[in-house]
Backbone as JSON Lines, residues from 0, in Angstrom:
{"i":0,"aa":"M","n":[17.4,128.28,22.86],"ca":[18.3,128.98,23.75],"c":[17.73,130.38,24.08]}
{"i":1,"aa":"M","n":[17.24,131.06,23.06],"ca":[16.69,132.4,23.26],"c":[15.47,132.36,24.19]}
{"i":2,"aa":"D","n":[14.67,131.29,24.07],"ca":[13.5,131.15,24.93],"c":[13.91,131.04,26.4]}
{"i":3,"aa":"R","n":[14.95,130.28,26.66],"ca":[15.41,130.1,28.05],"c":[15.95,131.41,28.62]}
{"i":4,"aa":"I","n":[16.75,132.12,27.83],"ca":[17.29,133.41,28.29],"c":[16.15,134.37,28.6]}
{"i":5,"aa":"A","n":[15.19,134.44,27.68],"ca":[14.04,135.33,27.87],"c":[13.25,134.93,29.12]}
{"i":6,"aa":"L","n":[13.09,133.64,29.32],"ca":[12.34,133.18,30.49],"c":[13.07,133.51,31.78]}
{"i":7,"aa":"I","n":[14.38,133.33,31.81],"ca":[15.17,133.66,33.0],"c":[15.07,135.15,33.31]}
{"i":8,"aa":"L","n":[15.22,136.0,32.29],"ca":[15.12,137.44,32.5],"c":[13.73,137.85,32.94]}
{"i":9,"aa":"T","n":[12.71,137.2,32.41],"ca":[11.34,137.5,32.81],"c":[11.11,137.1,34.26]}
{"i":10,"aa":"I","n":[11.67,135.98,34.68],"ca":[11.56,135.56,36.08],"c":[12.27,136.56,36.99]}
{"i":11,"aa":"I","n":[13.45,137.02,36.59],"ca":[14.17,138.03,37.37],"c":[13.3,139.29,37.5]}
{"i":12,"aa":"G","n":[12.69,139.7,36.4],"ca":[11.82,140.87,36.44],"c":[10.62,140.67,37.34]}
{"i":13,"aa":"A","n":[10.04,139.47,37.3],"ca":[8.88,139.19,38.15],"c":[9.26,139.21,39.63]}
{"i":14,"aa":"I","n":[10.41,138.65,39.95],"ca":[10.86,138.67,41.35],"c":[11.11,140.11,41.79]}
{"i":15,"aa":"N","n":[11.72,140.91,40.93],"ca":[11.97,142.31,41.25],"c":[10.66,143.07,41.46]}
{"i":16,"aa":"W","n":[9.69,142.88,40.56],"ca":[8.39,143.54,40.73],"c":[7.69,143.08,41.98]}
{"i":17,"aa":"G","n":[7.81,141.79,42.31],"ca":[7.22,141.29,43.54],"c":[7.83,141.94,44.77]}
{"i":18,"aa":"S","n":[9.15,142.1,44.76],"ca":[9.81,142.74,45.91],"c":[9.43,144.22,46.01]}
{"i":19,"aa":"I","n":[9.2,144.87,44.88],"ca":[8.75,146.26,44.9],"c":[7.33,146.34,45.47]}
{"i":20,"aa":"G","n":[6.47,145.45,45.01],"ca":[5.07,145.46,45.46],"c":[4.9,145.11,46.92]}
{"i":21,"aa":"I","n":[5.66,144.13,47.39],"ca":[5.49,143.66,48.76],"c":[6.32,144.47,49.75]}
{"i":22,"aa":"F","n":[7.59,144.7,49.4],"ca":[8.52,145.32,50.34],"c":[8.92,146.75,49.98]}
{"i":23,"aa":"Q","n":[8.46,147.25,48.85],"ca":[8.88,148.56,48.33],"c":[10.4,148.63,48.21]}
{"i":24,"aa":"F","n":[10.98,147.53,47.7],"ca":[12.43,147.42,47.57],"c":[12.76,146.95,46.17]}
{"i":25,"aa":"D","n":[13.52,147.77,45.43],"ca":[13.92,147.46,44.06],"c":[15.29,146.78,44.09]}
{"i":26,"aa":"I","n":[15.29,145.47,43.89],"ca":[16.52,144.68,43.98],"c":[17.54,145.1,42.92]}
{"i":27,"aa":"V","n":[17.08,145.31,41.68],"ca":[17.99,145.67,40.59],"c":[18.69,146.99,40.88]}
{"i":28,"aa":"S","n":[17.94,147.99,41.29],"ca":[18.58,149.29,41.56],"c":[19.5,149.2,42.78]}
{"i":29,"aa":"W","n":[19.16,148.37,43.75],"ca":[20.01,148.19,44.92],"c":[21.34,147.54,44.53]}
{"i":30,"aa":"I","n":[21.29,146.53,43.67],"ca":[22.52,145.83,43.26],"c":[23.39,146.71,42.37]}
{"i":31,"aa":"F","n":[22.78,147.44,41.45],"ca":[23.55,148.14,40.43],"c":[23.64,149.65,40.63]}
{"i":32,"aa":"G","n":[23.26,150.17,41.79],"ca":[23.52,151.57,42.1],"c":[22.43,152.56,41.76]}
{"i":33,"aa":"G","n":[21.19,152.18,41.84],"ca":[20.09,153.11,41.61],"c":[19.42,152.92,40.27]}
{"i":34,"aa":"Q","n":[18.22,153.47,40.14],"ca":[17.46,153.31,38.9],"c":[18.08,154.05,37.74]}
{"i":35,"aa":"D","n":[18.82,155.11,38.01],"ca":[19.41,155.9,36.94],"c":[20.77,155.37,36.47]}
{"i":36,"aa":"A","n":[21.32,154.38,37.18],"ca":[22.61,153.81,36.78],"c":[22.45,153.11,35.44]}
{"i":37,"aa":"I","n":[23.45,153.21,34.6],"ca":[23.37,152.67,33.24],"c":[23.17,151.15,33.26]}
{"i":38,"aa":"V","n":[23.82,150.46,34.21],"ca":[23.65,149.0,34.28],"c":[22.22,148.64,34.65]}
{"i":39,"aa":"S","n":[21.63,149.37,35.58],"ca":[20.23,149.13,35.95],"c":[19.31,149.35,34.76]}
{"i":40,"aa":"R","n":[19.56,150.41,34.03],"ca":[18.71,150.7,32.86],"c":[18.85,149.62,31.8]}
{"i":41,"aa":"I","n":[20.06,149.08,31.64],"ca":[20.27,147.98,30.68],"c":[19.5,146.74,31.14]}
{"i":42,"aa":"I","n":[19.57,146.43,32.44],"ca":[18.84,145.27,32.97],"c":[17.34,145.46,32.77]}
{"i":43,"aa":"Y","n":[16.82,146.64,33.11],"ca":[15.39,146.91,32.91],"c":[15.0,146.74,31.44]}
{"i":44,"aa":"T","n":[15.84,147.22,30.54],"ca":[15.55,147.11,29.11],"c":[15.57,145.66,28.66]}
{"i":45,"aa":"L","n":[16.56,144.89,29.11],"ca":[16.64,143.48,28.74],"c":[15.45,142.69,29.28]}
{"i":46,"aa":"V","n":[15.03,142.99,30.5],"ca":[13.86,142.31,31.08],"c":[12.61,142.66,30.28]}
{"i":47,"aa":"G","n":[12.47,143.91,29.88],"ca":[11.32,144.32,29.06],"c":[11.31,143.63,27.71]}
{"i":48,"aa":"L","n":[12.46,143.55,27.07],"ca":[12.55,142.84,25.79],"c":[12.27,141.36,25.95]}
{"i":49,"aa":"A","n":[12.75,140.78,27.05],"ca":[12.48,139.37,27.32],"c":[10.98,139.12,27.5]}
{"i":50,"aa":"G","n":[10.31,140.05,28.17],"ca":[8.86,139.93,28.33],"c":[8.15,139.96,26.99]}
{"i":51,"aa":"L","n":[8.6,140.84,26.12],"ca":[8.01,140.89,24.77],"c":[8.27,139.6,24.01]}
{"i":52,"aa":"W","n":[9.47,139.05,24.16],"ca":[9.81,137.79,23.49],"c":[8.91,136.67,24.01]}
{"i":53,"aa":"C","n":[8.65,136.65,25.32],"ca":[7.83,135.6,25.91],"c":[6.38,135.64,25.43]}
{"i":54,"aa":"I","n":[5.94,136.78,24.94],"ca":[4.6,136.86,24.36],"c":[4.49,135.9,23.18]}
{"i":55,"aa":"S","n":[5.59,135.73,22.43],"ca":[5.57,134.83,21.28],"c":[5.33,133.39,21.71]}
{"i":56,"aa":"L","n":[5.68,133.03,22.94],"ca":[5.44,131.67,23.42],"c":[3.95,131.34,23.48]}
{"i":57,"aa":"L","n":[3.14,132.36,23.69],"ca":[1.69,132.14,23.76],"c":[1.1,131.74,22.41]}
{"i":58,"aa":"F","n":[1.74,132.16,21.33],"ca":[1.17,131.97,20.01],"c":[1.86,130.86,19.22]}
{"i":59,"aa":"R","n":[2.81,130.18,19.8],"ca":[3.47,129.07,19.11],"c":[2.61,127.83,19.2]}
{"i":60,"aa":"E","n":[2.75,127.0,18.18],"ca":[2.02,125.74,18.2],"c":[2.63,124.83,19.25]}
{"i":61,"aa":"R","n":[1.82,124.03,19.86],"ca":[2.24,123.15,20.95],"c":[3.29,122.16,20.47]}
{"i":62,"aa":"E","n":[3.16,121.64,19.26],"ca":[4.1,120.65,18.73],"c":[5.5,121.24,18.61]}
{"i":63,"aa":"Q","n":[5.6,122.49,18.23],"ca":[6.9,123.12,18.08],"c":[7.63,123.21,19.42]}
{"i":64,"aa":"I","n":[6.93,123.52,20.48],"ca":[7.53,123.6,21.8],"c":[7.95,122.2,22.26]}
{"i":65,"aa":"S","n":[7.13,121.17,21.98],"ca":[7.46,119.81,22.36],"c":[8.68,119.3,21.61]}
{"i":66,"aa":"D","n":[8.83,119.67,20.33],"ca":[9.98,119.24,19.55],"c":[11.28,119.75,20.17]}
{"i":67,"aa":"T","n":[11.29,120.96,20.68],"ca":[12.46,121.53,21.31],"c":[12.83,120.73,22.55]}
{"i":68,"aa":"A","n":[11.86,120.34,23.34],"ca":[12.13,119.59,24.57],"c":[12.64,118.18,24.26]}
{"i":69,"aa":"D","n":[12.18,117.58,23.14],"ca":[12.6,116.24,22.78],"c":[14.04,116.19,22.28]}
{"i":70,"aa":"R","n":[14.6,117.27,21.86],"ca":[15.95,117.28,21.29],"c":[17.03,117.13,22.34]}
{"i":71,"aa":"R","n":[16.7,117.32,23.6],"ca":[17.73,117.23,24.65],"c":[18.15,115.85,24.92]}
C-alpha cells in the first residue's frame, strides 16, 4: 500500500515538474494558493518523501515485488 501511495505522489511531482519545465506553470501552487501556502508546502514535502521512498524500490529483490503482485 505504501509503495502505491509513494508512486502516485511521485507521479504527481513528476507531472508538476514537467509543467514547470515546459510551461513555467506550477500546478500545485496554483491549486493551493502559492508556493508559500501551508498546503502547498505539505504537498511538496509529501512528494519529496515519496521520492525518497521510491528509491527503496530500486534495491528490493525482484521476487519480493512479484510476491506483492501475486497476492491480489
